[in-house]
N, CA, C, O and the ligand as a Tripos MOL2 file, in Angstrom:
@<TRIPOS>MOLECULE
protein
  301   299    76     0     0
PROTEIN
NO_CHARGES

@<TRIPOS>ATOM
      1 N          76.2100   70.7460  126.4030 N.3       1 MET1
      2 CA         77.5100   70.4790  125.7940 C.3       1 MET1
      3 C          77.5380   71.0590  124.3920 C.2       1 MET1
      4 O          76.6470   70.8190  123.5780 O.2       1 MET1
      5 N          78.5270   71.7840  124.1480 N.am      2 SER2
      6 CA         78.5490   72.4380  122.8570 C.3       2 SER2
      7 C          79.8970   72.2660  122.1840 C.2       2 SER2
      8 O          80.8480   73.0070  122.4320 O.2       2 SER2
      9 N          79.9420   71.2660  121.3280 N.am      3 ASN3
     10 CA         81.1570   71.0860  120.5440 C.3       3 ASN3
     11 C          81.1050   71.8770  119.2480 C.2       3 ASN3
     12 O          82.0890   71.9920  118.5170 O.2       3 ASN3
     13 N          79.9480   72.4030  118.9980 N.am      4 VAL4
     14 CA         79.7740   73.1170  117.7360 C.3       4 VAL4
     15 C          80.5340   74.4360  117.8000 C.2       4 VAL4
     16 O          80.3330   75.2670  118.6860 O.2       4 VAL4
     17 N          81.3860   74.5790  116.8500 N.am      5 VAL5
     18 CA         82.1230   75.8350  116.7800 C.3       5 VAL5
     19 C          81.2740   76.8430  116.0180 C.2       5 VAL5
     20 O          80.8390   76.6100  114.8900 O.2       5 VAL5
     21 N          81.0650   77.9320  116.6600 N.am      6 ASP6
     22 CA         80.3030   78.9690  115.9690 C.3       6 ASP6
     23 C          81.0230   79.3850  114.7030 C.2       6 ASP6
     24 O          82.2520   79.3870  114.6240 O.2       6 ASP6
     25 N          80.2280   79.7290  113.7310 N.am      7 MET7
     26 CA         80.8180   80.2770  112.5250 C.3       7 MET7
     27 C          81.6440   81.4930  112.9170 C.2       7 MET7
     28 O          81.2380   82.3050  113.7480 O.2       7 MET7
     29 N          82.7900   81.5930  112.3080 N.am      8 ASP8
     30 CA         83.5770   82.7950  112.5410 C.3       8 ASP8
     31 C          82.7650   84.0030  112.1040 C.2       8 ASP8
     32 O          81.9270   83.9410  111.2050 O.2       8 ASP8
     33 N          83.0450   85.0590  112.7580 N.am      9 GLU9
     34 CA         82.4040   86.2760  112.2920 C.3       9 GLU9
     35 C          82.9110   86.5960  110.9020 C.2       9 GLU9
     36 O          84.0890   86.4400  110.5820 O.2       9 GLU9
     37 N          81.9860   87.0430  110.1050 N.am     10 ARG10
     38 CA         82.3630   87.3960  108.7370 C.3      10 ARG10
     39 C          81.9300   88.8250  108.4720 C.2      10 ARG10
     40 O          80.9340   89.3120  109.0070 O.2      10 ARG10
     41 N          82.6820   89.4520  107.6630 N.am     11 TYR11
     42 CA         82.3520   90.8300  107.3120 C.3      11 TYR11
     43 C          82.2700   90.9610  105.8100 C.2      11 TYR11
     44 O          82.9940   90.3030  105.0620 O.2      11 TYR11
     45 N          81.3900   91.8080  105.4000 N.am     12 ASN12
     46 CA         81.2840   92.0580  103.9720 C.3      12 ASN12
     47 C          82.5590   92.7510  103.5060 C.2      12 ASN12
     48 O          82.8960   93.8350  103.9820 O.2      12 ASN12
     49 N          83.2620   92.1180  102.5740 N.am     13 PRO13
     50 CA         84.5490   92.6920  102.1690 C.3      13 PRO13
     51 C          84.4230   94.0020  101.4150 C.2      13 PRO13
     52 O          85.4150   94.6920  101.1810 O.2      13 PRO13
     53 N          83.2170   94.3380  101.0410 N.am     14 PHE14
     54 CA         83.0520   95.5670  100.2730 C.3      14 PHE14
     55 C          82.4630   96.6960  101.0920 C.2      14 PHE14
     56 O          82.6650   97.8710  100.7870 O.2      14 PHE14
     57 N          81.7470   96.3400  102.1140 N.am     15 THR15
     58 CA         81.1450   97.3890  102.9300 C.3      15 THR15
     59 C          81.7170   97.4080  104.3430 C.2      15 THR15
     60 O          81.5720   98.3950  105.0660 O.2      15 THR15
     61 N          82.3700   96.3070  104.7340 N.am     16 GLY16
     62 CA         82.9270   96.2380  106.0740 C.3      16 GLY16
     63 C          81.8960   95.9470  107.1420 C.2      16 GLY16
     64 O          82.1950   95.9680  108.3360 O.2      16 GLY16
     65 N          80.6620   95.6720  106.6970 N.am     17 LYS17
     66 CA         79.6150   95.3790  107.6720 C.3      17 LYS17
     67 C          79.6440   93.9220  108.0730 C.2      17 LYS17
     68 O          80.0270   93.0520  107.2910 O.2      17 LYS17
     69 N          79.2430   93.6740  109.2700 N.am     18 ARG18
     70 CA         79.1400   92.3170  109.7660 C.3      18 ARG18
     71 C          78.1020   91.5730  108.9420 C.2      18 ARG18
     72 O          77.0200   92.0960  108.6740 O.2      18 ARG18
     73 N          78.4360   90.3480  108.5420 N.am     19 ILE19
     74 CA         77.4830   89.5550  107.7730 C.3      19 ILE19
     75 C          76.6100   88.7690  108.7310 C.2      19 ILE19
     76 O          77.1010   88.0270  109.5820 O.2      19 ILE19
     77 N          75.3260   88.9410  108.5790 N.am     20 VAL20
     78 CA         74.3800   88.2400  109.4280 C.3      20 VAL20
     79 C          73.7780   87.0960  108.6240 C.2      20 VAL20
     80 O          73.2090   87.3190  107.5550 O.2      20 VAL20
     81 N          73.9010   85.8670  109.1350 N.am     21 PRO21
     82 CA         73.3590   84.7310  108.3840 C.3      21 PRO21
     83 C          71.8780   84.9310  108.0900 C.2      21 PRO21
     84 O          71.1030   85.3390  108.9540 O.2      21 PRO21
     85 N          71.5090   84.6350  106.8570 N.am     22 GLY22
     86 CA         70.1150   84.7590  106.4830 C.3      22 GLY22
     87 C          69.7460   86.1290  105.9760 C.2      22 GLY22
     88 O          68.6610   86.3350  105.4330 O.2      22 GLY22
     89 N          70.6480   87.0580  106.1550 N.am     23 VAL23
     90 CA         70.3670   88.3970  105.6410 C.3      23 VAL23
     91 C          71.2760   88.6580  104.4530 C.2      23 VAL23
     92 O          72.5020   88.6300  104.5600 O.2      23 VAL23
     93 N          70.6540   88.9070  103.3440 N.am     24 ASP24
     94 CA         71.4450   89.1840  102.1560 C.3      24 ASP24
     95 C          72.1120   90.5300  102.2710 C.2      24 ASP24
     96 O          71.5090   91.5260  102.6710 O.2      24 ASP24
     97 N          73.3600   90.5250  101.9110 N.am     25 ASP25
     98 CA         74.0980   91.7600  101.9560 C.3      25 ASP25
     99 C          74.3580   92.1850  100.5200 C.2      25 ASP25
    100 O          74.7190   91.3690   99.6710 O.2      25 ASP25
    101 N          74.1790   93.4130  100.2740 N.am     26 ALA26
    102 CA         74.3740   93.8900   98.9130 C.3      26 ALA26
    103 C          75.8470   93.8550   98.5460 C.2      26 ALA26
    104 O          76.6950   94.4070   99.2470 O.2      26 ALA26
    105 N          76.1290   93.2020   97.4420 N.am     27 VAL27
    106 CA         77.4890   93.1980   96.9290 C.3      27 VAL27
    107 C          77.4420   93.8840   95.5730 C.2      27 VAL27
    108 O          76.6360   93.5240   94.7150 O.2      27 VAL27
    109 N          78.2890   94.8520   95.3880 N.am     28 PRO28
    110 CA         78.2800   95.5350   94.0890 C.3      28 PRO28
    111 C          78.4610   94.5500   92.9530 C.2      28 PRO28
    112 O          79.1870   93.5650   93.0880 O.2      28 PRO28
    113 N          77.8010   94.8130   91.8310 N.am     29 ALA29
    114 CA         77.8440   93.8780   90.7080 C.3      29 ALA29
    115 C          79.2720   93.6180   90.2590 C.2      29 ALA29
    116 O          79.6410   92.4720   90.0020 O.2      29 ALA29
    117 N          80.0610   94.6450   90.1640 N.am     30 ALA30
    118 CA         81.4470   94.4730   89.7300 C.3      30 ALA30
    119 C          82.2070   93.6190   90.7280 C.2      30 ALA30
    120 O          83.0780   92.8320   90.3590 O.2      30 ALA30
    121 N          81.8690   93.7830   91.9800 N.am     31 ALA31
    122 CA         82.5440   93.0120   93.0200 C.3      31 ALA31
    123 C          82.1730   91.5430   92.9140 C.2      31 ALA31
    124 O          83.0220   90.6650   93.0710 O.2      31 ALA31
    125 N          80.9010   91.2800   92.6460 N.am     32 ALA32
    126 CA         80.4500   89.9000   92.5390 C.3      32 ALA32
    127 C          81.1460   89.1870   91.3970 C.2      32 ALA32
    128 O          81.3280   87.9700   91.4350 O.2      32 ALA32
    129 N          81.5290   89.9320   90.3940 N.am     33 LEU33
    130 CA         82.2200   89.3430   89.2570 C.3      33 LEU33
    131 C          83.7140   89.2070   89.5050 C.2      33 LEU33
    132 O          84.4490   88.6640   88.6800 O.2      33 LEU33
    133 N          84.1420   89.6970   90.6320 N.am     34 GLY34
    134 CA         85.5570   89.5860   90.9430 C.3      34 GLY34
    135 C          86.3930   90.6910   90.3230 C.2      34 GLY34
    136 O          87.6230   90.6360   90.3210 O.2      34 GLY34
    137 N          85.7040   91.6930   89.7980 N.am     35 LEU35
    138 CA         86.4420   92.7840   89.1610 C.3      35 LEU35
    139 C          86.8650   93.8360   90.1600 C.2      35 LEU35
    140 O          87.8280   94.5770   89.9590 O.2      35 LEU35
    141 N          86.1300   93.8750   91.2170 N.am     36 GLU36
    142 CA         86.3730   94.9030   92.2170 C.3      36 GLU36
    143 C          87.1000   94.2900   93.4090 C.2      36 GLU36
    144 O          86.6320   93.2950   93.9620 O.2      36 GLU36
    145 N          88.1990   94.8440   93.8050 N.am     37 PRO37
    146 CA         88.8760   94.2760   94.9670 C.3      37 PRO37
    147 C          88.1110   94.5610   96.2410 C.2      37 PRO37
    148 O          87.4670   95.6020   96.3690 O.2      37 PRO37
    149 N          88.1810   93.6420   97.1760 N.am     38 PRO38
    150 CA         87.5460   93.8960   98.4670 C.3      38 PRO38
    151 C          88.3230   94.9600   99.2080 C.2      38 PRO38
    152 O          89.5270   95.1120   99.0030 O.2      38 PRO38
    153 N          87.6610   95.6780  100.0420 N.am     39 ARG39
    154 CA         88.3440   96.7420  100.7740 C.3      39 ARG39
    155 C          88.4280   96.4630  102.2610 C.2      39 ARG39
    156 O          89.1490   97.1400  102.9950 O.2      39 ARG39
    157 N          87.6930   95.4750  102.6910 N.am     40 PHE40
    158 CA         87.6960   95.1430  104.1140 C.3      40 PHE40
    159 C          87.9890   93.6660  104.2750 C.2      40 PHE40
    160 O          87.6120   92.8510  103.4330 O.2      40 PHE40
    161 N          88.6620   93.3260  105.3600 N.am     41 CYS41
    162 CA         88.9600   91.9280  105.6180 C.3      41 CYS41
    163 C          87.6730   91.2020  105.9960 C.2      41 CYS41
    164 O          86.8990   91.6650  106.8340 O.2      41 CYS41
    165 N          87.4650   90.0500  105.3530 N.am     42 GLU42
    166 CA         86.2650   89.2690  105.6450 C.3      42 GLU42
    167 C          86.2650   88.7470  107.0680 C.2      42 GLU42
    168 O          85.2060   88.5350  107.6590 O.2      42 GLU42
    169 N          87.4330   88.5440  107.6100 N.am     43 GLU43
    170 CA         87.5220   87.9030  108.9110 C.3      43 GLU43
    171 C          87.4490   88.8550  110.0820 C.2      43 GLU43
    172 O          87.0070   88.4810  111.1680 O.2      43 GLU43
    173 N          87.8760   90.0750  109.8700 N.am     44 CYS44
    174 CA         87.8840   90.9780  111.0060 C.3      44 CYS44
    175 C          87.2620   92.3360  110.6970 C.2      44 CYS44
    176 O          87.0600   93.1550  111.5930 O.2      44 CYS44
    177 N          86.9600   92.5640  109.4180 N.am     45 GLY45
    178 CA         86.3060   93.8140  109.0840 C.3      45 GLY45
    179 C          87.2370   95.0150  109.0630 C.2      45 GLY45
    180 O          86.8020   96.1570  108.9130 O.2      45 GLY45
    181 N          88.5260   94.7380  109.2150 N.am     46 ARG46
    182 CA         89.4670   95.8540  109.1300 C.3      46 ARG46
    183 C          89.5860   96.3370  107.7010 C.2      46 ARG46
    184 O          89.3830   95.5860  106.7470 O.2      46 ARG46
    185 N          89.9110   97.5740  107.5810 N.am     47 ARG47
    186 CA         90.1700   98.1040  106.2570 C.3      47 ARG47
    187 C          91.5210   97.5680  105.7860 C.2      47 ARG47
    188 O          92.5070   97.5840  106.5230 O.2      47 ARG47
    189 N          91.5410   97.1000  104.5550 N.am     48 MET48
    190 CA         92.7720   96.5110  104.0420 C.3      48 MET48
    191 C          93.4750   97.4680  103.0930 C.2      48 MET48
    192 O          92.8830   98.3920  102.5340 O.2      48 MET48
    193 N          94.7550   97.2030  102.9400 N.am     49 ILE49
    194 CA         95.5110   97.9330  101.9290 C.3      49 ILE49
    195 C          95.2530   97.2260  100.6090 C.2      49 ILE49
    196 O          95.5260   96.0320  100.4840 O.2      49 ILE49
    197 N          94.7380   97.9370   99.6360 N.am     50 VAL50
    198 CA         94.3660   97.3070   98.3760 C.3      50 VAL50
    199 C          95.2830   97.7980   97.2670 C.2      50 VAL50
    200 O          95.5370   98.9940   97.1230 O.2      50 VAL50
    201 N          95.7660   96.8520   96.4970 N.am     51 GLN51
    202 CA         96.6240   97.2030   95.3780 C.3      51 GLN51
    203 C          96.0820   96.5120   94.1350 C.2      51 GLN51
    204 O          95.9100   95.2930   94.1180 O.2      51 GLN51
    205 N          95.8190   97.2800   93.1150 N.am     52 VAL52
    206 CA         95.3410   96.6920   91.8750 C.3      52 VAL52
    207 C          96.5090   96.5490   90.9140 C.2      52 VAL52
    208 O          97.2660   97.4930   90.6850 O.2      52 VAL52
    209 N          96.6400   95.3620   90.3620 N.am     53 SER53
    210 CA         97.7200   95.1180   89.4110 C.3      53 SER53
    211 C          97.0950   94.7800   88.0600 C.2      53 SER53
    212 O          95.8910   94.5360   87.9800 O.2      53 SER53
    213 N          97.8990   94.7630   87.0040 N.am     54 PRO54
    214 CA         97.3220   94.5220   85.6640 C.3      54 PRO54
    215 C          96.5620   93.2000   85.5660 C.2      54 PRO54
    216 O          95.6070   93.0870   84.7980 O.2      54 PRO54
    217 N          96.9760   92.2210   86.3280 N.am     55 ASP55
    218 CA         96.3150   90.9250   86.1990 C.3      55 ASP55
    219 C          95.4170   90.5980   87.3860 C.2      55 ASP55
    220 O          95.0490   89.4420   87.5950 O.2      55 ASP55
    221 N          95.0770   91.5890   88.1360 N.am     56 GLY56
    222 CA         94.1830   91.3040   89.2580 C.3      56 GLY56
    223 C          94.3900   92.3080   90.3690 C.2      56 GLY56
    224 O          94.6060   93.4950   90.1260 O.2      56 GLY56
    225 N          94.3220   91.8200   91.5780 N.am     57 TRP57
    226 CA         94.5180   92.7120   92.7120 C.3      57 TRP57
    227 C          94.9480   91.8830   93.9010 C.2      57 TRP57
    228 O          94.8160   90.6600   93.9060 O.2      57 TRP57
    229 N          95.4570   92.5550   94.8950 N.am     58 TRP58
    230 CA         95.6180   91.9150   96.1890 C.3      58 TRP58
    231 C          95.2360   92.9140   97.2480 C.2      58 TRP58
    232 O          95.2730   94.1260   97.0370 O.2      58 TRP58
    233 N          94.8730   92.3860   98.3770 N.am     59 ALA59
    234 CA         94.4720   93.2390   99.4800 C.3      59 ALA59
    235 C          95.1120   92.6840  100.7360 C.2      59 ALA59
    236 O          95.1370   91.4710  100.9480 O.2      59 ALA59
    237 N          95.6170   93.5540  101.5480 N.am     60 LYS60
    238 CA         96.3410   93.0830  102.7120 C.3      60 LYS60
    239 C          95.6980   93.5590  104.0040 C.2      60 LYS60
    240 O          95.4780   94.7500  104.2260 O.2      60 LYS60
    241 N          95.4090   92.5780  104.8420 N.am     61 CYS61
    242 CA         94.9290   92.8700  106.1760 C.3      61 CYS61
    243 C          96.1260   92.8390  107.1110 C.2      61 CYS61
    244 O          96.9670   91.9460  107.0130 O.2      61 CYS61
    245 N          96.2090   93.7790  107.9930 N.am     62 SER62
    246 CA         97.3720   93.8040  108.8850 C.3      62 SER62
    247 C          97.3780   92.5980  109.8100 C.2      62 SER62
    248 O          98.4090   92.2560  110.3900 O.2      62 SER62
    249 N          96.2550   91.9710  109.9420 N.am     63 ARG63
    250 CA         96.1610   90.8180  110.8250 C.3      63 ARG63
    251 C          96.1770   89.4950  110.0880 C.2      63 ARG63
    252 O          96.7960   88.5330  110.5440 O.2      63 ARG63
    253 N          95.4980   89.4400  108.9470 N.am     64 HIS64
    254 CA         95.2900   88.1620  108.2810 C.3      64 HIS64
    255 C          96.0870   87.9960  106.9930 C.2      64 HIS64
    256 O          95.9580   86.9890  106.2970 O.2      64 HIS64
    257 N          96.8830   88.9600  106.6920 N.am     65 GLY65
    258 CA         97.7550   88.7880  105.5410 C.3      65 GLY65
    259 C          97.1050   89.1630  104.2260 C.2      65 GLY65
    260 O          96.1100   89.8860  104.1740 O.2      65 GLY65
    261 N          97.6960   88.6540  103.1790 N.am     66 VAL66
    262 CA         97.3210   89.0870  101.8350 C.3      66 VAL66
    263 C          96.2480   88.1840  101.2450 C.2      66 VAL66
    264 O          96.3150   86.9580  101.3300 O.2      66 VAL66
    265 N          95.2840   88.8170  100.6590 N.am     67 LEU67
    266 CA         94.2410   88.1230   99.9170 C.3      67 LEU67
    267 C          94.4900   88.4510   98.4510 C.2      67 LEU67
    268 O          94.6790   89.6100   98.0820 O.2      67 LEU67
    269 N          94.4860   87.4160   97.6280 N.am     68 ASP68
    270 CA         94.9200   87.5870   96.2560 C.3      68 ASP68
    271 C          93.8000   87.2080   95.3100 C.2      68 ASP68
    272 O          93.1240   86.2020   95.5260 O.2      68 ASP68
    273 N          93.5910   87.9850   94.2740 N.am     69 SER69
    274 CA         92.5090   87.6740   93.3400 C.3      69 SER69
    275 C          92.7630   86.3480   92.6440 C.2      69 SER69
    276 O          91.8220   85.6350   92.2960 O.2      69 SER69
    277 N          94.0260   86.0170   92.4410 N.am     70 LYS70
    278 CA         94.3300   84.7520   91.7670 C.3      70 LYS70
    279 C          93.9430   83.5720   92.6380 C.2      70 LYS70
    280 O          93.4580   82.5470   92.1580 O.2      70 LYS70
    281 N          94.1700   83.7460   93.9330 N.am     71 ARG71
    282 CA         93.8240   82.6600   94.8340 C.3      71 ARG71
    283 C          92.3180   82.4420   94.8670 C.2      71 ARG71
    284 O          91.8490   81.3090   94.9830 O.2      71 ARG71
    285 N          91.5840   83.5050   94.7690 N.am     72 LEU72
    286 CA         90.1260   83.3780   94.8210 C.3      72 LEU72
    287 C          89.5980   82.6230   93.6100 C.2      72 LEU72
    288 O          88.6140   81.8900   93.7170 O.2      72 LEU72
    289 N          90.2290   82.7910   92.4810 N.am     73 GLU73
    290 CA         89.7490   82.1370   91.2800 C.3      73 GLU73
    291 C          89.8870   80.6270   91.3390 C.2      73 GLU73
    292 O          89.2370   79.9050   90.5830 O.2      73 GLU73
    293 N          90.7200   80.1640   92.2210 N.am     74 HIS74
    294 CA         90.9070   78.7140   92.3200 C.3      74 HIS74
    295 C          89.7940   78.0200   93.0820 C.2      74 HIS74
    296 O          89.6810   76.7950   93.0570 O.2      74 HIS74
    297 N          88.9620   78.8210   93.7690 N.am     75 ARG75
    298 CA         87.9130   78.1990   94.5530 C.3      75 ARG75
    299 C          86.8430   77.6020   93.6750 C.2      75 ARG75
    300 O          85.8760   77.0330   94.1810 O.2      75 ARG75
    301 ZN         91.6840   90.4810  108.9400 Zn       76 ZN76
@<TRIPOS>BOND
     1     1     2 1
     2     2     3 1
     3     3     4 2
     4     3     5 am
     5     5     6 1
     6     6     7 1
     7     7     8 2
     8     7     9 am
     9     9    10 1
    10    10    11 1
    11    11    12 2
    12    11    13 am
    13    13    14 1
    14    14    15 1
    15    15    16 2
    16    15    17 am
    17    17    18 1
    18    18    19 1
    19    19    20 2
    20    19    21 am
    21    21    22 1
    22    22    23 1
    23    23    24 2
    24    23    25 am
    25    25    26 1
    26    26    27 1
    27    27    28 2
    28    27    29 am
    29    29    30 1
    30    30    31 1
    31    31    32 2
    32    31    33 am
    33    33    34 1
    34    34    35 1
    35    35    36 2
    36    35    37 am
    37    37    38 1
    38    38    39 1
    39    39    40 2
    40    39    41 am
    41    41    42 1
    42    42    43 1
    43    43    44 2
    44    43    45 am
    45    45    46 1
    46    46    47 1
    47    47    48 2
    48    47    49 am
    49    49    50 1
    50    50    51 1
    51    51    52 2
    52    51    53 am
    53    53    54 1
    54    54    55 1
    55    55    56 2
    56    55    57 am
    57    57    58 1
    58    58    59 1
    59    59    60 2
    60    59    61 am
    61    61    62 1
    62    62    63 1
    63    63    64 2
    64    63    65 am
    65    65    66 1
    66    66    67 1
    67    67    68 2
    68    67    69 am
    69    69    70 1
    70    70    71 1
    71    71    72 2
    72    71    73 am
    73    73    74 1
    74    74    75 1
    75    75    76 2
    76    75    77 am
    77    77    78 1
    78    78    79 1
    79    79    80 2
    80    79    81 am
    81    81    82 1
    82    82    83 1
    83    83    84 2
    84    83    85 am
    85    85    86 1
    86    86    87 1
    87    87    88 2
    88    87    89 am
    89    89    90 1
    90    90    91 1
    91    91    92 2
    92    91    93 am
    93    93    94 1
    94    94    95 1
    95    95    96 2
    96    95    97 am
    97    97    98 1
    98    98    99 1
    99    99   100 2
   100    99   101 am
   101   101   102 1
   102   102   103 1
   103   103   104 2
   104   103   105 am
   105   105   106 1
   106   106   107 1
   107   107   108 2
   108   107   109 am
   109   109   110 1
   110   110   111 1
   111   111   112 2
   112   111   113 am
   113   113   114 1
   114   114   115 1
   115   115   116 2
   116   115   117 am
   117   117   118 1
   118   118   119 1
   119   119   120 2
   120   119   121 am
   121   121   122 1
   122   122   123 1
   123   123   124 2
   124   123   125 am
   125   125   126 1
   126   126   127 1
   127   127   128 2
   128   127   129 am
   129   129   130 1
   130   130   131 1
   131   131   132 2
   132   131   133 am
   133   133   134 1
   134   134   135 1
   135   135   136 2
   136   135   137 am
   137   137   138 1
   138   138   139 1
   139   139   140 2
   140   139   141 am
   141   141   142 1
   142   142   143 1
   143   143   144 2
   144   143   145 am
   145   145   146 1
   146   146   147 1
   147   147   148 2
   148   147   149 am
   149   149   150 1
   150   150   151 1
   151   151   152 2
   152   151   153 am
   153   153   154 1
   154   154   155 1
   155   155   156 2
   156   155   157 am
   157   157   158 1
   158   158   159 1
   159   159   160 2
   160   159   161 am
   161   161   162 1
   162   162   163 1
   163   163   164 2
   164   163   165 am
   165   165   166 1
   166   166   167 1
   167   167   168 2
   168   167   169 am
   169   169   170 1
   170   170   171 1
   171   171   172 2
   172   171   173 am
   173   173   174 1
   174   174   175 1
   175   175   176 2
   176   175   177 am
   177   177   178 1
   178   178   179 1
   179   179   180 2
   180   179   181 am
   181   181   182 1
   182   182   183 1
   183   183   184 2
   184   183   185 am
   185   185   186 1
   186   186   187 1
   187   187   188 2
   188   187   189 am
   189   189   190 1
   190   190   191 1
   191   191   192 2
   192   191   193 am
   193   193   194 1
   194   194   195 1
   195   195   196 2
   196   195   197 am
   197   197   198 1
   198   198   199 1
   199   199   200 2
   200   199   201 am
   201   201   202 1
   202   202   203 1
   203   203   204 2
   204   203   205 am
   205   205   206 1
   206   206   207 1
   207   207   208 2
   208   207   209 am
   209   209   210 1
   210   210   211 1
   211   211   212 2
   212   211   213 am
   213   213   214 1
   214   214   215 1
   215   215   216 2
   216   215   217 am
   217   217   218 1
   218   218   219 1
   219   219   220 2
   220   219   221 am
   221   221   222 1
   222   222   223 1
   223   223   224 2
   224   223   225 am
   225   225   226 1
   226   226   227 1
   227   227   228 2
   228   227   229 am
   229   229   230 1
   230   230   231 1
   231   231   232 2
   232   231   233 am
   233   233   234 1
   234   234   235 1
   235   235   236 2
   236   235   237 am
   237   237   238 1
   238   238   239 1
   239   239   240 2
   240   239   241 am
   241   241   242 1
   242   242   243 1
   243   243   244 2
   244   243   245 am
   245   245   246 1
   246   246   247 1
   247   247   248 2
   248   247   249 am
   249   249   250 1
   250   250   251 1
   251   251   252 2
   252   251   253 am
   253   253   254 1
   254   254   255 1
   255   255   256 2
   256   255   257 am
   257   257   258 1
   258   258   259 1
   259   259   260 2
   260   259   261 am
   261   261   262 1
   262   262   263 1
   263   263   264 2
   264   263   265 am
   265   265   266 1
   266   266   267 1
   267   267   268 2
   268   267   269 am
   269   269   270 1
   270   270   271 1
   271   271   272 2
   272   271   273 am
   273   273   274 1
   274   274   275 1
   275   275   276 2
   276   275   277 am
   277   277   278 1
   278   278   279 1
   279   279   280 2
   280   279   281 am
   281   281   282 1
   282   282   283 1
   283   283   284 2
   284   283   285 am
   285   285   286 1
   286   286   287 1
   287   287   288 2
   288   287   289 am
   289   289   290 1
   290   290   291 1
   291   291   292 2
   292   291   293 am
   293   293   294 1
   294   294   295 1
   295   295   296 2
   296   295   297 am
   297   297   298 1
   298   298   299 1
   299   299   300 2
@<TRIPOS>SUBSTRUCTURE
     1 MET1         2 RESIDUE 1 A MET
     2 SER2         6 RESIDUE 1 A SER
     3 ASN3        10 RESIDUE 1 A ASN
     4 VAL4        14 RESIDUE 1 A VAL
     5 VAL5        18 RESIDUE 1 A VAL
     6 ASP6        22 RESIDUE 1 A ASP
     7 MET7        26 RESIDUE 1 A MET
     8 ASP8        30 RESIDUE 1 A ASP
     9 GLU9        34 RESIDUE 1 A GLU
    10 ARG10       38 RESIDUE 1 A ARG
    11 TYR11       42 RESIDUE 1 A TYR
    12 ASN12       46 RESIDUE 1 A ASN
    13 PRO13       50 RESIDUE 1 A PRO
    14 PHE14       54 RESIDUE 1 A PHE
    15 THR15       58 RESIDUE 1 A THR
    16 GLY16       62 RESIDUE 1 A GLY
    17 LYS17       66 RESIDUE 1 A LYS
    18 ARG18       70 RESIDUE 1 A ARG
    19 ILE19       74 RESIDUE 1 A ILE
    20 VAL20       78 RESIDUE 1 A VAL
    21 PRO21       82 RESIDUE 1 A PRO
    22 GLY22       86 RESIDUE 1 A GLY
    23 VAL23       90 RESIDUE 1 A VAL
    24 ASP24       94 RESIDUE 1 A ASP
    25 ASP25       98 RESIDUE 1 A ASP
    26 ALA26      102 RESIDUE 1 A ALA
    27 VAL27      106 RESIDUE 1 A VAL
    28 PRO28      110 RESIDUE 1 A PRO
    29 ALA29      114 RESIDUE 1 A ALA
    30 ALA30      118 RESIDUE 1 A ALA
    31 ALA31      122 RESIDUE 1 A ALA
    32 ALA32      126 RESIDUE 1 A ALA
    33 LEU33      130 RESIDUE 1 A LEU
    34 GLY34      134 RESIDUE 1 A GLY
    35 LEU35      138 RESIDUE 1 A LEU
    36 GLU36      142 RESIDUE 1 A GLU
    37 PRO37      146 RESIDUE 1 A PRO
    38 PRO38      150 RESIDUE 1 A PRO
    39 ARG39      154 RESIDUE 1 A ARG
    40 PHE40      158 RESIDUE 1 A PHE
    41 CYS41      162 RESIDUE 1 A CYS
    42 GLU42      166 RESIDUE 1 A GLU
    43 GLU43      170 RESIDUE 1 A GLU
    44 CYS44      174 RESIDUE 1 A CYS
    45 GLY45      178 RESIDUE 1 A GLY
    46 ARG46      182 RESIDUE 1 A ARG
    47 ARG47      186 RESIDUE 1 A ARG
    48 MET48      190 RESIDUE 1 A MET
    49 ILE49      194 RESIDUE 1 A ILE
    50 VAL50      198 RESIDUE 1 A VAL
    51 GLN51      202 RESIDUE 1 A GLN
    52 VAL52      206 RESIDUE 1 A VAL
    53 SER53      210 RESIDUE 1 A SER
    54 PRO54      214 RESIDUE 1 A PRO
    55 ASP55      218 RESIDUE 1 A ASP
    56 GLY56      222 RESIDUE 1 A GLY
    57 TRP57      226 RESIDUE 1 A TRP
    58 TRP58      230 RESIDUE 1 A TRP
    59 ALA59      234 RESIDUE 1 A ALA
    60 LYS60      238 RESIDUE 1 A LYS
    61 CYS61      242 RESIDUE 1 A CYS
    62 SER62      246 RESIDUE 1 A SER
    63 ARG63      250 RESIDUE 1 A ARG
    64 HIS64      254 RESIDUE 1 A HIS
    65 GLY65      258 RESIDUE 1 A GLY
    66 VAL66      262 RESIDUE 1 A VAL
    67 LEU67      266 RESIDUE 1 A LEU
    68 ASP68      270 RESIDUE 1 A ASP
    69 SER69      274 RESIDUE 1 A SER
    70 LYS70      278 RESIDUE 1 A LYS
    71 ARG71      282 RESIDUE 1 A ARG
    72 LEU72      286 RESIDUE 1 A LEU
    73 GLU73      290 RESIDUE 1 A GLU
    74 HIS74      294 RESIDUE 1 A HIS
    75 ARG75      298 RESIDUE 1 A ARG
    76 ZN76       301 GROUP 0 **** ****
């Protein structure tokens, strides 16, 4: 019996590679600081449309919608 929901697949937003649990994925230093917008959707690995604005950036996945730098800062 398996009620456990597998972790959703995750993708490195900067490289588009599948994230494997337990394996560190290189994230560019600027990206780790939130200065660099992600280029790939974390949820599906699709390439996103990225727009940099004076106060941040947003990136849009055709499937999962817009990811906003402001929203990330609230986490
Ligand atoms: Zn997506």
